[in-house]
N, C-alpha and C positions, 0 to 999 in steps of 0.2 A: 524566491523560495530557496532556502539553503538546507542541505541535508548532510549530516555526518554519516559516513559509511565506515563501520568498523567490522572486523571479522577475526576469527581464529584466535580467540583469547586463551583457549586451552587452560581454563582455570583448574588448578589442582594444588595440592599441598606440596608437590614435588618441586624440584628446582627448575623444571621446564617452564614453569609459570613465572613471568617477570612482572610482578605486581607493581613495581615502580613505574614501568612503561605504561601500564593500564591507568594508574592514577594520574600520570602526566597528561595522557590523552583525554581522560574523563574531565580533568580540570579545564583543558583547552575548550572542550565541547561546552561545558557549563558556562564558561565565560565568553563564548563566541555567540555570534548571531545565527543560531541554528533553529530551524522550525521543528525538526524531529531527527531521530537517529535510526539507522537500519543496521542491525547486526546479522551478518549472513552466515552464521553457524560456527560450529565447533566452539561453543561456549565453554564446554568442559573438555577434559582430556580423555576420560574413560567412561563417561556416562554413569558414574557412581553416585550414590545418594549423598555422601559427604561433599562431593564436588558440586552437586546441584545446590546443596545448602549454602556453600560458600559463594556460588555464583549468584544466588538470590541477593546476598549481601552486597557483592561487588556491583551488580547491575543497578542497585538502588543509588549508587554514587552518581549515576548519570541523571541529571535533573531536567531531562527533556523527554517528550513523548518517544517511546522506544518500540520498534518493531523487531522481533527476534525470530530467526529462522533456524531450524535444527540442522546440524552438520553430521557428517558420518561418525565423528567421535562421540557426539551426543547420544547416538542411538546404540552404542555398544552396551552390552550387558542389559538389554531390554531398556535402555535409557530413554527410549521414546515415550514410555509410560511416565517416567519421572519428569521428562520435559513438559508434558501437559500438566503434571501436578504442580511443578515449581515455577514454570515460566509462562506457558500458555498454549494455544492451539498450534498444531503442526502446520496447518494451512489457514489462510485467512485474507482479509481485505482491510486496508487502512485508507480512509478517505481524507483528503486535504483540499484546500481551495483549488477548484478546477483540476484536480488530479486524484490519482488513486495508486496505491501500492498493493499489488496482488502477490502474496508470497505463497510458495509451494514447496512442500517437503520433497526433496530429490534424493533422499537417503535410502539405502538398502541395508537392513540390519546386519551388522558384523562384517560389512564389506566397505572398502574405500570407494568403490564405484558408485555411480549415480544413475538414476532413472526417474523420469516422470511417467509412471505407469498409465495404463489405458484409462482407468477411472479418474486419476488426477489430471491426465491430459484433457479429458472431456470436461472436467470441472474448470480447468484453466480456460479452455475455449469458451465456456459459458460465461465466465466472469468477464472475459475480454469483450464478448458481445454485450453484456449488461452495461459495461462502463465504456462502450465505444465512443460515446459523445464527450468524454473527458479530454481536455487539452493535453494533459500529461498522463501517460500510462507507464507505470514502472512495474516490472516483474522482478521479483527477488527469489533466489534459490541459493543453495550452497555450492553446487558444482559448476565448473566453468563450461562455457558454451562453445568456445572456439579454442584451438590450441594456444598455449602460452609459452613464451620464451623462458629460458633459464629455469626449467623445472625438471631437467633430466629426461628420462624416457617418458614419452607421452602416454598417459593412461588416466583413468578415472574421469575422463570427460563423460558427460551423460551418454548412456547407451543409445538413447534416441535423440541425440543432440540435433541431428539434421531436421527431424520433425518439429522439435521445439523451436528451432531457429526459424523455420519456414512459417510456423504459426505466428510468432511474434512479428515477423515482417508483414504478414497478411493483415494483421490487425493494427498496424502502425504504432507499435509500442515504441516509446521514446528511449527507454533505458532498461537494461538488464543488469542487475547488480548481483555479484557472487563473490565467493572467497575460495577456500579449499586448498589452493596450491601455494599459499604464503608468498605470492609474487604480486606486487601492485602493477597493474597494466590497464591501458585504455585503448580500445579499438573502435573505430567507426565501421559498422557493417551496414551498407546502404544508409538508411536514415536511423538505424538503431545504434545507440552507444552502448558498448559492452564494457562494463566497469568492474574490474577485478580488484578487490582490496588485498593488501598484504596482511601480515599477522600483527595484531594489536599488542599482544603480550605473551609471546612464546619465544623460546630460544631458537626454535627451528626456522631460521630465515635462510634464504637462498643467496649463494655467492657473496657471503659476508655482509649482507644487507642488515639494516636495523628495522625496528618496529615502526609501523606507520598506520595511517588511516587516510581515507579519501574524503574530499569535500566536493559535493555535487551542488551546482547552482543551476536552477531552472529559470531562464529569463523570459520576460513577457513576450518577446518576439519569437519564441520557440527554440532559441539556442540552448544547448546543454553543455555546460562546462564542468570538467572533472579535474580537480587539483589533488595530486598525490602529495601528502605532507608527512615527512618523516620526523621522528622525535628529535633529530638533530637540528630541525628547523629548515632543512632543505625542502624546496617545493618544485613541482613540475606540473604544468597545466596543459590541458588540451581542450579545445572548444569546437563544437560542431554546430553548424547552421544548417537546418533542413534544406534539401534541394527542392526548389520550386521553379518551374513546373516539372512534372515527371516525364513528360513526353517532349521529344525534340525533333526538329526538322533538319536533316543534314544539309550542310552548305558545301557546294562543290561536288565533283564527281567521286565515285567510289575509287579508293586507292588500292585496295587489296580484298580479295575474296578467299576465305579459308574454309575448307571442309574438314571438320574434326571427327574422326571415328575412333572407336575403341572396342575391345572385346569381340572381335570377329571369331576368335577361338576355332579357327579352321581345323577340322578333324574328320574322322569317319564315324563319329558318334551321332546318335539320333538327335542330340540337342543342337547340333550345328545345322543351321538353316541355309543350305547352299543357294536355293533359288532366291531367298531374300537378299543375300549378299550380291548375287548376280544382278538383281533388279536395282539395288542401290548403286552399284557401279555404273550401270547404264544411265540412271538418273543423273549421277555426278557428271558423267562425260557429255551427255546429250543436252541436258536442260540447265544444270547449274554452272558448268564450265568454270571451276575455280582456278585461282592462280597456283594454289598449293593444297595438297591433301596431307593432313597431319594425323598419324595413327598413334594414339596414346597407350599402346601396349596391349598384351594378350592377343597377339596376332594369331597364334596357334593355341590349341588346347593343351598340348604337351610338346616338349622339345624333342621330337623325333623327326627323322629325315623325311618320311613320306608326307607328314603334315606340313613341313616347311616347303616341300616341292609344290604341294597344292596351293598353299598360301601365296607363294611367289607367282604362280600362274594367274591367280585372281588379281593380285595387285599390279602386275605388269600391264593389265588392261587399262588401268587408269592413265589418262593422257597428261594430266597435270604433273608438276613437280611433286615429289613426295619426301616426307620426313617421317621416319618411323623410330619410336623408342621402345625398348623391350618392357613387357610386363612380367609379373612373377611366373605366369605359365610358360612364357617364352624361354626361360632359362632353366627349366627343369631338364633332367637327364642330360642329353648332349646339346641342349638348346643354347647354352652360352656360346659355343663355337659355331653352331648352325645359324644363329641369328646374324653373326658377323659375315658368315659365308654367303647368305642369301640377301641380306638387307644392308650390310655394311655397318661400320661403327657410326652412330649418329654424331654429326658435327654441326658447328654453327653454319647456318644458311641465311643468306641475305637476299631478299626478293623485294623489289620496288621500294626500297628504303626501310623495309621491315627486317629486323634481325631476330632469327629464331635461335634460342639457346636451349639445347636439350640437356636434361638432368637425368642421370641414371639413378633410380631408386630401388630397383628390384634386387632381391637376394635369392640365393639358391634355396629351392625346396620349401619356401614359406611365403604366404601372402603378406607378411609384415615387411615393410620397406624401410630403407634408411638412406639418407643423403650423406650423413657423416660430417664431422667437423671440417675435414679437408674439402669435401664437396661444397659445404656451405661457404667456406672462404673463397673457393674458386668462383662460385656463383656470384658472390658479392663483388668480386673483382671484375667479372664480365659485365655485370649490370653497370658498374662505374665506367668501364671502358666504352660501353656503347650507350652511354647516357644521352647522347645527342641523337640517337636513333630511336625508332619505335621498337621496343623489345618485347618479345613473346617467349615466355619460359614454358617449355614442354616437358611433361613428366607423366609417369603412370599413376602414382599414388595420389589420392586426393589430400589436400592440406586443410580443407574445411569440411565439416560433417555434411553428409548427403542424406536427404530425406529417404525414408523407407529402407534405410540400411543401418544395421546395428554397428555402432561406432565402438571399435575396440582398439583404437590407436594403430591403424594400419600403416601409418608412417610414424615411426617411433620418435623422430625428432621434428615432427610437424611444427611445433611451436617456434623452434629456432629457425626453421626454413621459412616460415611465414614472416618472421621478423626480418630476415635478410631480404625477402621479396618486397615487403612494404617499405623498408628503409631505402632500398635500391630503386623504388618506384617503378617496378616493372609495369609495362603498359597493359599486359595481358598474361594470364597463366592458363594453360590448357592441361587438364588432367583426365584420367580415364578409368578410375577404379570405383567400383560400387554398383555398376549396372543401372544407373539412373542419371538422367540429364538434369543439371542444376547450374544456375548462374548466380553469382553474388559478387558484390564489390566490397573489398576490405580496404579501408583507407582509400588510396587512389588507384587500386589495382583490381580490375574485374578478374574473377576466377571462374572458369567455365569447365564443368565436368561433362563428359560425353557418356551416354548410355551405351548399351550393347547393340552393335549393328546387326549381328546375325547369330546370337546365342540364345537359346530358348530360356535358359535359367537366368533371367534378369529381374529387376525390381521396378520396372517402369510401366505404369498403367497405359502409357501411350504406345507401348509395344517396342519392337526393335526400331532403332533410330540412329541418326547421326546429326551433328550440328553444322549449321551454316553460319559463318561469321563474316559480316561485311564491315570494313574499316573505311571511314570517311575522314576528312581533315579535322572534324570537330566532334565526331561521335562514333560509336561502335554499336552494332546491332547483332544479337545472336538469336538464331532460330533453331528449334529442333525439327528435324525432317523425319517423318515416319518412313521407315526403310521400304515398306511394301507399297504404300499408296502414294507417297510423295507429298502428302499434306504437311503443313507446317504450323508451329505455334511459337509464340515469342518466349524466349528464355530470359532475355535481358536487353536493356537499352541504356547506354551510359554515355555521358558527355566525357570527352577526353581533352587533355591539354596537348595540342598537336605539336609533335617535334618535327613535322614535315616542313621543309623549307619551300617557300613559294619561289618559282623560277624568277630569276632576275630579268627585268625588262631589257630588250635588245638595245645596245648602244647605237646612237645615231651615227650614220656614215659621215666620215670626215669630208 
C-alpha cells in the first residue's frame, strides 16, 4: 500500500502560490504507483471563496482517491463552511484494504493554534474503537503532534497534544500524518510513526528548503516507510519495524537505580504538602535506596531565602547522591543566586558508568523555557563526547507534550532540542514540567517526565508522586511511585542498546 502525503498548498491568486511545483508533484503522483492521497490541510491561503473555487480545479488534477483535511488557513474568514461546500466533511473515515484513515479537524477559527476539542476527542476515540481490528490505523490532522526542528519558536502544536498522543498510543495507531509547519520530518514515537509533510506549493519554506511531499509505504509485515521527496529529486527515507514483543526480561543485574522527582515547591503556602514530602524521602531512603536522586526543578515555590532554607533541610536528609537542576519557580526573585548558594551549579556527574548531563532551560519570571542555540550546540558536543557512555540528559522543561496539560510551547525551542537529543542518541532524558508523570520513547531515546512530589496543584490522577528508574544492561524500567502510600505503576519499559562494557576475563597466571 503506497500513499502520497501532500500538505500546505496555500492555493491563491497571489505569488505565494507556486503552481508549477503543485503541477510537478501532481504529475508524479498520477504517474506513480499510489493507492490514494492524503492532503493534511491549508489547501487555501485565506479561506476565501475564490480560493476554494480555484482549489476545486487544482485538486481535480490529482487522479487518485483523495482525502483532504482542513488547515488553519482554510478556516479563516469562516472558511470552514466553504470547505464543506467545495471539498467535503471536516471529519471523516476512509477505508482501504485492511486499513483505515480517520481524519479530524484540529483547527480553531482565526487562530494558528490547534485543538482536538472534547467532542472531537470523544468521536476520535469511538472511531479508533470501531476500527480497532484493522491492521493499519492512520490518523490525519493538520497540526503537528510533537515539536519539530527548524520551525523557529515552538508554537501551534495541538493544545491537547499530550492527550491525543496518549490516545493514539493506547489504540496502537500505526501512523499520524500532519502538516502545518512547512517542514518535512519523520519521528518514531514508540510504535507510532509521526509523519510531517512540508509544503507542496507555497513560497514559505524553512531554511531555504524547496517544495516537497512524502511517500508512505505500508508493508505486509507491519513496517511503515516514509520517504520525503523534494521537487529537486532529492529523497530521504526512514523505515520503522514494530517492536515485538512489548515486554522484556532483564539480563544481568541492575546497574543503576535513579529516583526522579520534580515540583516539590517547598514553601509556607497551603498547597505545599510537607508531610507528603517527608514520607517520600523516608521511602526513598529506607525502601528504595537509589544510587542517585535527580530533581528536575521547581524545588521551591518562589526564589526567596526562607524557602530555600527549608528545601535544603529536606533534601539534605536524602542519603543518595543528588543532582538538582533549577525550574522556573526556582529562579524568581533572588532565586538565581540562592539556587547556586544552596544547591550549587549543576554539572556533569558520572555514576557507575552513567553520565548525567544537566541542561539549564529556566528563564527569569516566566514558565517559558529555552535552551538556546549555544546551549543546543553544547549539548550536541557533550552527547558526542560521551557517546561511549550511557548518557542521561536532565532538564526542567518537557520536550514532548504531557497528557492533561495544555501545551503552549513551554520550551520555545523544543523542536531543535529534540533533534539534538535524538541525533545524539541520548540514552535517557529526564524532565519535570507539567505536573504529570509520562514516559515515551522518541526514536532511540526514552523521555520520562516526573509529576509533582509534594505540590497540591498538579494534574496527576495518581496523586503526588515521583519516578523510580532501574537500568539493566539490556533494558530500562520506569515506575511512578505514589508519594503518600508508596504504591507503584509502570510508566514505561524499553529495550536499550547497552554501552556498558563487560568486564574482561582475568588473565591466566604466568
